[in-house]
C-alpha positions in Angstrom: -75.4 23.6 43.9 -75.4 24.2 40.2 -72.3 25.0 38.2 -73.4 28.6 38.0 -73.8 28.7 41.8 -70.3 27.2 42.1 -68.8 29.8 39.8 -70.6 32.6 41.7 -69.4 31.3 45.1 -65.8 31.0 43.7 -65.9 34.5 42.3 -67.2 35.9 45.6 -64.5 34.1 47.5 -61.8 35.4 45.1 -63.1 38.9 45.5 -62.8 38.7 49.3 -66.5 38.1 50.2 -66.7 35.5 52.9 -69.0 32.5 52.3 -70.7 33.0 55.7 -70.1 33.9 59.3 -70.6 32.6 62.9 -72.7 35.0 65.0 -72.2 35.8 68.6 -74.5 32.9 69.6 -72.6 30.3 67.6 -75.0 30.1 64.7 -73.6 30.0 61.1 -75.1 32.3 58.5 -74.4 31.6 54.8 -73.9 34.4 52.3 -76.8 34.2 49.9 -76.3 34.5 46.1 -78.3 37.7 46.1 -76.0 39.3 48.6 -72.9 38.0 46.8 -74.1 39.6 43.5 -74.9 42.9 45.2 -71.5 43.1 46.9 -69.7 42.0 43.8 -71.4 45.0 42.1 -70.3 47.3 44.9 -66.7 46.0 44.3 -67.1 46.9 40.6 -67.2 43.2 39.5 -69.8 42.1 37.0 -71.9 39.1 38.2 -75.4 39.7 36.7 -75.5 36.3 34.9 -73.5 33.1 34.4 -71.5 34.5 31.4 -70.6 37.7 33.4 -69.6 35.6 36.4 -67.3 33.4 34.2 -65.7 36.4 32.6 -65.1 38.2 35.9 -63.7 35.0 37.4 -61.3 34.6 34.4 -60.2 38.3 34.8 -59.5 37.9 38.5 -57.6 34.7 38.2 -55.4 36.0 35.4 -54.8 39.4 37.0 -51.4 38.4 38.4 -50.2 37.7 34.9 -51.5 40.9 33.4 -49.1 43.3 35.2 -45.3 43.3 35.4 -45.2 44.3 39.1 -47.8 44.3 41.9 -48.7 47.8 43.0 -47.1 47.3 46.4 -45.3 44.7 48.5 -45.3 44.9 52.3 -42.7 43.1 54.3 -41.4 42.8 57.8 -38.0 44.3 58.5 -35.2 41.8 58.9 -36.9 39.0 57.0 -36.2 37.6 53.5 -38.1 39.7 50.9 -38.9 38.8 47.3 -41.3 40.0 44.6 -42.5 38.2 41.5 -41.9 40.0 38.2 -44.0 39.0 35.2 -42.3 39.3 31.7 -42.4 37.6 28.4 -40.7 34.2 28.8 -37.2 35.0 27.6 -34.1 36.2 29.3 -34.4 39.9 28.7 -31.6 42.2 29.8 -33.8 44.2 32.1 -32.1 46.0 35.0 -33.8 46.5 38.4 -32.9 48.5 41.4 -34.3 49.2 44.9 -34.2 52.9 45.9 -34.5 53.6 49.6 -36.9 56.2 51.0 -33.9 58.6 51.5 -33.0 58.3 47.8 -30.1 56.0 48.2 -29.8 52.8 46.1 -30.1 49.7 48.3 -29.7 46.9 45.7 -29.6 46.3 41.9 -29.5 43.4 39.5 -30.6 42.0 36.2 -34.0 40.4 35.8 -32.6 37.6 33.6 -30.6 36.3 36.6 -33.8 35.8 38.7 -35.2 32.3 38.8 -38.4 31.5 37.0 -41.1 30.2 39.5 -44.1 29.9 37.2 -45.0 30.1 33.5 -48.3 30.5 31.6 -49.6 31.3 28.1 -52.0 34.3 28.0 -53.4 36.3 25.1 -51.0 34.7 22.7 -47.9 35.3 24.8 -45.7 33.0 26.8 -45.2 34.7 30.2 -42.8 33.9 33.1 -42.9 34.9 36.7 -39.4 35.5 38.1 -38.6 35.7 41.7 -36.4 38.7 42.5 -34.8 38.5 46.0 -34.6 41.8 47.8 -32.2 42.9 50.5 -33.2 41.7 54.0 -31.5 44.7 55.6 -33.7 47.4 54.3 -34.7 49.7 57.1 -38.4 50.3 58.0 -39.8 52.8 55.5 -41.4 53.5 52.2 -39.0 52.3 49.4 -39.4 51.6 45.7 -38.4 48.9 43.2 -37.8 50.1 39.7 -37.6 48.1 36.5 -35.9 49.8 33.7 -35.5 49.1 30.0 -38.1 49.6 27.2 -41.1 49.1 29.5 -40.2 50.6 32.9 -42.3 49.8 35.9 -42.3 50.8 39.6 -43.6 49.1 42.7 -43.9 50.5 46.3 -42.0 48.5 48.8 -43.1 49.1 52.4 -40.9 47.6 55.1 -42.3 47.7 58.6 -41.4 46.7 62.2 -43.1 43.7 63.7 -44.7 45.7 66.5 -46.3 49.0 67.3 -44.8 51.6 69.6 -45.3 51.5 73.3 -44.1 54.2 75.7 -41.3 52.9 77.8 -43.3 53.2 81.0 -45.9 50.8 79.6 -43.4 48.5 77.8 -41.5 48.1 81.1 -44.5 46.9 83.0 -46.0 50.2 84.2 -49.7 50.7 84.7 -51.1 54.1 84.1 -54.5 55.9 83.9 -56.1 58.6 81.9 -59.2 60.8 81.7 -61.6 60.3 78.8 -63.8 63.2 77.7 -66.0 64.4 74.9 -64.4 67.8 74.1 -67.7 69.5 73.1 -69.1 68.5 76.6 -66.5 70.3 78.6 -67.7 73.3 80.5 -65.8 76.4 81.5 -66.9 79.9 82.7 -65.4 81.3 79.5 -66.8 78.9 76.9 -69.0 79.7 73.9 -71.7 77.0 74.5 -69.5 74.0 73.9 -66.1 72.8 74.9 -63.2 73.9 72.8 -59.5 73.3 72.4 -58.7 75.8 75.1 -60.8 73.7 77.5 -59.0 70.6 76.3 -55.7 72.3 77.1 -57.0 73.2 80.6 -58.1 69.6 81.1 -54.7 68.3 80.1 -53.0 70.4 82.7 -55.5 69.3 85.3 -55.2 65.7 84.4 -51.4 65.8 84.8 -51.8 67.3 88.2 -54.3 64.6 89.1 -51.8 61.9 88.3 -53.3 60.9 84.9 -50.9 60.2 82.0 -53.2 61.0 79.1 -56.5 62.6 78.1 -58.7 60.6 75.8 -61.0 62.5 73.5 -63.8 62.0 70.9 -62.9 62.2 67.2 -62.3 65.8 66.3 -62.9 65.1 62.6 -64.2 67.8 60.4 -68.0 67.8 60.4 -70.3 69.8 58.1 -69.9 73.5 58.4 -73.2 74.1 56.4 -75.1 71.7 58.6 -73.7 72.1 62.1 -76.4 70.0 63.8 -75.0 66.9 62.1 -73.1 66.4 65.2 -72.0 62.7 65.3 -68.1 62.5 65.4 -68.4 59.0 63.9 -70.1 60.2 60.7 -67.8 63.0 59.7 -67.2 64.9 56.5 -63.5 64.0 56.7 -61.3 62.1 59.1 -58.2 63.8 57.6 -59.0 67.2 59.0 -60.2 68.9 62.1 -63.5 70.7 63.0 -62.8 74.4 63.3 -65.9 74.7 65.6 -63.5 73.6 68.3 -61.4 76.7 67.9 -60.9 78.9 71.0 -61.2 82.3 69.5 -59.6 84.0 72.4 -56.3 82.2 71.7 -56.1 83.0 68.0 -53.1 85.5 67.5 -55.0 87.5 64.9 -57.4 88.8 67.7 -54.8 91.3 68.6 -54.9 92.8 65.1 -58.7 92.8 64.8 -60.5 95.8 66.3 -63.8 94.5 64.6 -63.8 91.3 66.6 -62.7 93.0 69.9 -65.6 95.5 69.5 -68.1 92.7 68.8 -66.9 90.8 71.9 -67.3 93.9 74.0 -70.9 94.6 72.9 -73.8 94.0 75.3 -75.9 92.2 72.6 -73.1 89.7 71.9 -72.5 89.2 75.6 -76.2 88.3 76.0 -76.1 85.8 73.1 -72.9 84.3 74.5 -74.3 84.0 78.0 -77.4 82.2 76.7 -75.3 79.7 74.7 -73.1 79.1 77.7 -76.0 78.4 80.0 -77.5 75.6 77.9 -77.4 72.0 79.0 -77.1 70.8 75.4 -74.8 72.1 72.7 -76.7 74.1 70.2 -74.3 73.7 67.3 -76.0 76.0 64.9 -76.0 78.8 67.5 -72.3 78.2 68.4 -71.5 78.3 64.7 -73.5 81.5 64.3 -71.5 83.1 67.1 -68.1 82.0 65.9 -68.2 82.0 62.1 -68.5 85.8 61.5 -65.7 86.4 63.9 -63.5 83.8 62.3 -64.2 85.5 59.0 -63.0 88.8 60.5 -59.9 87.2 62.0 -59.0 85.8 58.7 -59.3 89.2 57.1 -57.0 90.6 59.7 -54.5 87.8 59.1 -54.7 88.4 55.3 -53.6 92.0 55.9 -50.3 90.9 57.4 -47.2 91.8 55.3 -45.4 89.1 53.3 -42.5 89.1 55.7 -44.6 88.3 58.8 -43.6 85.1 60.5 -47.2 84.1 60.8 -47.6 84.3 57.0 -44.6 82.2 56.5 -45.9 79.6 59.0 -49.3 79.5 57.2 -47.6 79.0 53.8 -45.5 76.1 55.2 -48.7 74.5 56.6 -50.5 74.8 53.2 -47.4 73.4 51.4 -47.1 70.5 53.8 -50.9 69.8 53.5 -50.5 69.5 49.8 -53.2 68.2 47.5 -55.3 66.7 50.3 -55.6 70.0 52.2 -56.3 71.8 48.9 -59.1 69.4 48.0 -60.6 69.6 51.5 -60.7 73.4 51.4 -62.0 73.3 47.9 -64.8 71.0 49.1 -65.7 73.4 51.9 -65.9 76.3 49.4 -68.1 74.3 47.0 -70.4 73.2 49.9 -70.7 76.8 51.0 -71.6 77.8 47.4 -74.0 75.0 46.5 -75.2 73.8 49.9 -74.5 70.6 51.8 -73.8 68.0 49.0 -76.6 65.5 49.6 -76.9 63.0 46.7 -77.7 65.0 43.6 -77.7 68.4 45.2 -74.5 69.6 43.5 -74.3 70.1 39.7 -72.8 66.9 38.2 -69.7 68.8 36.9 -68.6 69.5 40.4 -68.9 66.0 41.8 -65.6 64.9 40.3 -62.7 66.6 42.1 -60.5 66.3 38.9 -63.1 67.9 36.6 -62.2 71.0 34.7 -65.2 72.8 36.3 -63.7 72.2 39.7 -60.4 73.7 38.6 -62.2 76.7 37.2 -64.1 77.1 40.5 -60.8 76.9 42.5 -59.2 79.6 40.3 -62.2 82.0 40.9 -62.5 81.3 44.6 -58.8 81.2 45.6 -59.2 83.5 48.6 -62.2 81.6 49.9 -60.2 78.3 49.7 -57.4 80.0 51.6 -59.9 80.9 54.4 -60.7 77.2 54.9 -57.0 76.4 54.9 -56.5 79.1 57.5 -59.2 77.5 59.7 -57.3 74.2 59.6 -54.0 75.8 60.4 -55.3 77.6 63.5 -57.2 74.5 64.6 -54.0 72.4 64.1 -52.0 74.9 66.2 -54.5 74.8 69.1 -54.6 71.0 69.0 -50.8 71.0 69.2 -50.9 73.3 72.3 -53.5 71.1 74.0 -51.4 68.0 73.5 -48.5 69.5 75.5 -50.4 69.1 78.8 -50.7 65.4 79.4 -47.4 63.6 80.0 -48.2 61.0 77.3 -50.0 63.3 75.0 -53.6 63.0 73.8 -55.4 59.7 73.3 -57.1 60.4 70.0 -60.0 58.4 68.4 -60.2 57.5 64.7 -63.8 56.8 63.4 -64.4 53.8 61.2 -65.7 55.7 58.2 -66.9 59.0 56.7 -70.3 60.2 55.5 -70.9 59.5 51.8 -71.7 63.2 51.2 -68.5 64.5 52.9 -65.2 65.8 51.8 -63.1 62.7 52.4 -65.0 60.5 49.9 -65.5 63.4 47.4 -61.7 64.1 47.4 -60.7 60.5 46.8 -63.7 58.5 45.5 -61.8 55.6 44.0 -60.7 54.5 47.5 -64.2 53.7 48.5 -67.0 51.4 47.5 -70.1 53.7 47.2 -72.5 50.8 46.6 -72.1 49.4 50.1 -72.4 50.6 53.7 -70.5 49.4 56.8 -72.6 47.7 59.5 -73.0 44.8 61.8 -75.0 41.6 61.5 -78.0 40.9 63.7 -77.1 39.8 67.2 -78.8 39.6 70.7 -78.1 43.3 71.2 -79.7 44.4 67.9 -82.0 41.8 66.4 -82.3 43.6 63.1 -78.6 44.2 62.6 -77.0 47.6 62.0 -76.2 49.8 58.9 -74.1 52.8 59.8 -74.4 54.7 56.5 -70.7 54.8 55.9 -69.1 53.6 52.6 -66.2 51.2 53.2 -62.7 51.4 51.9 -62.4 49.4 48.6 -59.8 46.7 49.6 -58.5 46.2 46.0 -58.3 49.8 45.2 -56.7 50.6 48.5 -53.9 48.2 47.5 -53.7 49.6 44.0 -53.0 53.0 45.7 -50.2 51.4 47.7 -52.3 52.1 50.8 -51.8 55.8 50.5 -55.3 56.8 51.8 -54.8 54.5 54.8 -51.4 55.9 55.5 -52.6 59.5 55.3 -55.5 58.7 57.7 -53.1 57.3 60.3 -50.7 60.2 60.0 -53.5 62.8 60.3 -54.9 61.1 63.4 -51.6 60.2 65.1 -50.6 63.9 64.9 -50.1 65.2 68.4 -51.2 61.9 69.9 -49.6 59.6 72.4 -52.1 57.0 71.6 -54.7 56.4 68.9 -57.9 54.3 69.3 -59.1 52.6 66.2 -62.9 52.4 66.2 -64.0 48.8 65.3 -60.4 47.6 64.8 -61.7 44.3 63.3 -62.1 46.3 60.1 -58.4 45.8 59.5 -59.2 42.2 58.8 -62.9 42.2 57.7 -65.9 44.5 57.6 -69.6 43.6 57.4 -70.8 45.2 54.1 -74.5 45.9 53.5 -75.6 46.5 49.9 -76.7 50.2 49.7 -80.5 50.3 50.3 -80.7 46.7 51.6 -81.6 45.7 55.2 -78.7 45.0 57.5 -79.4 41.3 57.6 -78.7 41.1 53.9 -75.0 41.8 54.3 -71.8 39.7 54.4 -68.2 40.1 55.6 -65.6 41.3 53.1 -61.9 40.6 53.7 -59.2 43.2 53.9 -55.4 42.8 53.5 -55.0 42.4 57.3 -51.2 41.7 57.5 -50.4 44.6 55.1 -52.6 47.1 57.1 -51.2 45.9 60.4 -47.7 46.3 59.2 -48.3 49.8 58.0 -50.0 50.6 61.4 -46.9 49.4 63.2 -44.6 51.5 60.9 -46.6 54.7 61.4 -47.0 54.0 65.1 -43.3 53.8 65.5 -42.6 56.9 63.4 -45.2 59.0 65.2 -44.3 57.4 68.6 -48.0 56.7 69.1 -49.4 53.7 70.8 -52.4 52.0 69.3 -55.6 50.7 71.0 -57.8 48.5 68.9 -61.5 48.7 69.8 -62.3 44.9 69.6 -65.8 44.7 70.9 -68.7 42.7 69.4 -68.1 39.7 67.1 -64.3 39.3 67.1 -62.9 36.9 64.5 -61.0 33.9 65.7 -57.3 34.6 66.1 -57.7 38.4 65.8 -56.9 39.3 69.4 -53.7 37.1 69.6 -52.5 38.6 66.3 -53.1 42.2 67.5 -51.4 41.4 70.8 -48.3 40.1 68.9 -48.2 43.5 67.1 -48.4 45.5 70.4 -51.9 46.7 69.8 -53.8 47.2 73.0 -57.1 45.4 73.4 -60.1 47.5 74.5 -61.7 46.0 77.6 -65.0 47.3 79.0 -66.1 46.3 82.5 -69.7 45.7 81.5 -68.7 43.0 79.0 -65.9 41.3 80.9 -67.7 38.2 82.3 -66.7 34.7 83.3 -70.0 32.9 83.3 -72.4 34.5 85.8 -69.8 36.8 87.4 -67.5 39.6 86.5 -64.0 38.5 85.6 -61.7 39.0 88.6 -59.0 41.6 88.1 -56.2 39.1 87.7 -58.0 37.5 84.7 -57.8 40.6 82.6 -55.0 40.9 79.9 -52.0 43.1 80.4 -51.8 44.6 76.9 -55.2 46.4 77.1 -56.9 49.6 77.9 -59.6 49.1 80.5 -62.6 51.2 81.2 -66.0 51.0 82.8 -68.0 52.1 79.7 -67.7 53.8 76.4 -69.5 56.7 74.7 -72.1 54.2 73.4 -72.9 52.8 76.9 -74.5 54.1 80.0 -72.5 56.2 82.5 -72.0 54.6 85.9 -74.7 56.7 87.4 -77.1 56.1 84.5 -76.5 52.3 84.7 -76.8 52.1 88.5 -79.9 54.2 88.8 -81.7 52.3 86.1 -82.1 55.5 84.1 -80.4 54.0 81.1 -82.5 50.9 80.9 -85.7 53.0 81.5 -84.7 55.2 78.6 -84.3 52.3 76.2 -87.8 51.1 77.3 -89.3 54.6 76.8 -87.8 55.0 73.3 -89.2 51.6 72.3 -85.7 50.1 71.5 -86.7 46.6 72.7 -88.1 44.3 69.9 -90.6 42.7 72.3 -92.1 42.9 75.7 -90.1 39.8 76.7 -86.9 41.6 75.6 -87.8 44.7 77.7 -88.4 42.5 80.8 -85.1 40.7 80.2 -83.2 44.0 79.9 -84.6 45.1 83.3 -83.8 41.7 84.8 -80.2 41.8 83.5 -79.8 45.3 85.0 -80.9 44.1 88.4 -78.6 41.0 88.2 -75.6 43.1 87.0 -75.8 45.5 89.9 -75.8 42.5 92.3 -72.9 40.8 90.5 -70.8 44.0 90.5 -71.3 44.5 94.2 -70.3 40.9 94.8 -67.2 41.4 92.6 -66.2 44.4 94.7 -66.8 42.4 97.9 -64.6 39.5 96.7 -61.7 42.0 96.2 -62.3 43.7 99.6 -63.2 46.9 97.9 -66.9 47.2 98.9 -67.5 50.5 100.8 -68.6 50.0 104.4 -72.3 49.4 105.2 -73.1 48.1 101.7 -74.8 44.7 101.5 -74.1 43.1 98.0 -77.3 41.1 98.3 -79.5 44.2 98.2 -78.3 46.6 95.4 -81.7 48.3 95.3 -80.8 49.9 98.7 -77.4 51.2 97.3 -76.9 54.6 95.7 -74.0 55.5 93.4 -71.8 57.6 95.7 -68.3 58.9 95.1 -67.0 56.1 97.3 -68.8 53.4 95.2 -67.6 55.0 92.0 -64.0 55.0 93.2 -64.3 51.4 94.4 -65.4 50.3 90.9 -62.4 52.0 89.4 -60.1 50.6 92.0 -61.4 47.2 90.8 -60.2 48.0 87.3 -57.0 49.5 88.7 -56.1 46.1 90.1 -56.1 44.5 86.7 -52.8 44.0 84.9 -54.1 46.2 82.0 -51.4 48.7 81.3 -53.9 51.6 80.8 -57.1 52.5 82.6 -59.4 55.2 81.2 -61.8 57.0 83.5 -64.7 58.9 82.0 -65.0 62.4 83.1 -68.8 61.9 82.9 -68.4 59.4 85.8 -66.3 61.9 87.8 -69.1 64.4 87.3 -71.9 62.0 88.2 -73.6 62.4 84.9 -76.7 60.1 84.5 -77.3 60.5 80.8 -75.1 58.9 78.1 -73.8 61.1 75.4 -75.0 58.6 72.7 -77.5 55.8 72.5 -77.0 53.5 69.5 -80.1 52.8 67.5 -81.3 56.4 67.9 -80.9 59.5 65.7 -83.7 62.0 66.3 -85.3 60.3 69.4 -82.8 61.9 71.8 -80.0 64.6 71.7 -77.0 62.4 70.9 -73.6 64.1 71.0 -74.9 67.2 72.6 -75.1 66.7 76.4 -72.8 69.1 78.3 -71.2 68.4 81.6 -73.2 70.0 84.4 -70.0 71.0 86.3 -67.2 73.1 85.1 -63.6 71.8 84.9 -62.5 73.8 87.9 -65.5 72.5 89.9 -64.6 68.9 89.0 -61.0 69.5 89.9 -62.1 70.2 93.5 -64.8 67.6 93.7 -64.6 64.9 96.4 -65.2 62.2 93.8 -62.2 63.3 91.8 -59.9 63.6 94.8 -61.0 60.2 96.1 -60.4 58.6 92.7 -56.9 60.1 92.4 -56.0 58.8 95.8 -57.3 55.3 95.1 -55.5 55.1 91.8 -52.3 56.2 93.3 -52.7 53.6 96.0 -53.3 50.9 93.4 -50.0 51.6 91.7 -51.2 53.7 88.8 -49.3 56.9 89.6 -48.1 59.0 86.7 -44.7 58.1 85.4 -43.1 60.7 83.2 -42.2 59.4 79.7 
């Protein structure tokens, strides 16, 4: 390598870009200079030539000396804590003090008394780094270190517990189960063409009666009101807020005040439209929005007519005050998007693309009532989610997507927290030979730290709200993410490091405060040491039957880990019926998702092999239903008894949580999503064929509940 190449590699390493990675097959891929330069540019670091590289390297390597305090220090409760303070190299009489989160002073001292641990000469000044020891008995929380004197400075001090929260039943060795559902897919006789929060509340009550401890749901993140067919919950407008399309209009209190809505609901024409939407097998999001939105507008007008002394008005004002600037910016984005259209790149006038711009403030002043309408929708949705969470004994098992759409509210409201010149993805592997690019800008790791992790903290709080457990999609993102330069093919990416220990500590702190367990989705290429570190922090691993192998066999139940959430499949994988019948593998072939004829043949061969191996695994455990020969899977149909036996296999694992997909209880053959497709099939739209009440009485559900109770997964109250 040349000296210039060495400097570029050093700059990339200092910026957090990994020099290469090992793929799932054990091959090493080196980060190319072209990729390094592109990702450095995405990080805002100049690297377009040798001189720029040297200048950027000097800036990064001297950054520690150019600020008095770091923006944040994260420490574990009960351990020795210290921070380096940089000042001119003289014993200045500068006082410091630590202020606890509750406002009380925890410690104080003089900077001159702190020992010098390093010295340097920079920009004509002699500088010293002094080590200030902080009290080890600070409670977990968000505290601050203040330097006073002529040049005051402040640092956030986050003190966290060592481990995340676990409900006592799980911490004491209990093994429970839950039902996983896509809320929009739930069907009831009273729905509006998609499942809503009323249906979720109904499912929560049913699940508790079935012996399930929790209900797992898809992300309910806010999508795009102006483009309702953009239905993927994993590419939302904002992960901080909820999608009002899930509102159950019949449960909104303002209905009692609104004769206009009651009259519309009673009309024959509206009843016909509602019946047509209800009868669909796929959610027609645009039609559902067209049915609901005018009525929500009328309900808001009825609410706005309430007198100032009304308790509902007071509750709404408290919600708006608690939501603060983030809620205001979200509602403002919704009003702007309604006014100018969905904000695809360049579609909005430039003056509105900066949330702090004067034009945006002027718009907010003129459209104050419209902004209040969008805040109202969030308030009513939040209320209904709170009600739905009361049913399951351990609350809801919520899901947090990895990122947000670049044209959405979350990134518009806080653009500095993200790296718009990159997209999150995955490198090429045997499952996707071309790699993946998911279209989601990543958090900028340096700016995240500069903000004392406030965007990450807000994200956790928003999604732990009303949750007994939170699943982190692609949890490896706490440690590193595969970045693809915007516009480049997925193979041209590299991994970028994140402040793993800091993020994990904050996750533990918020988990304890919200009394919310954490499940880390750790599928795919998992970095060495990642799973043991997450286990030490009480984060449940995410284990999927299809992937749990020991050579040419499925892992026996006793080989599975205890601190894990087990399941047969995920939303990105075939249902049991779809897998067993071959419908899933045939769909992949029909859509041309195999890169070659050989790959297509191998996919079918693996399907035939996996059915045989699964039957053999059940036979080894004595769970195979009578009259089934494991050597001849082609003669075996997916029956309720076989479905229950497969779940009994998982129930025997030590895993503290087992999640059962409602799709499998319903015998659905079509997966809700097929990765690698967008327009080729109706992802995120398939509704359950059976209603919740029908499923409650179904033989498959009754058989499963009985088997799970027999296997020791009976509900234990928290």
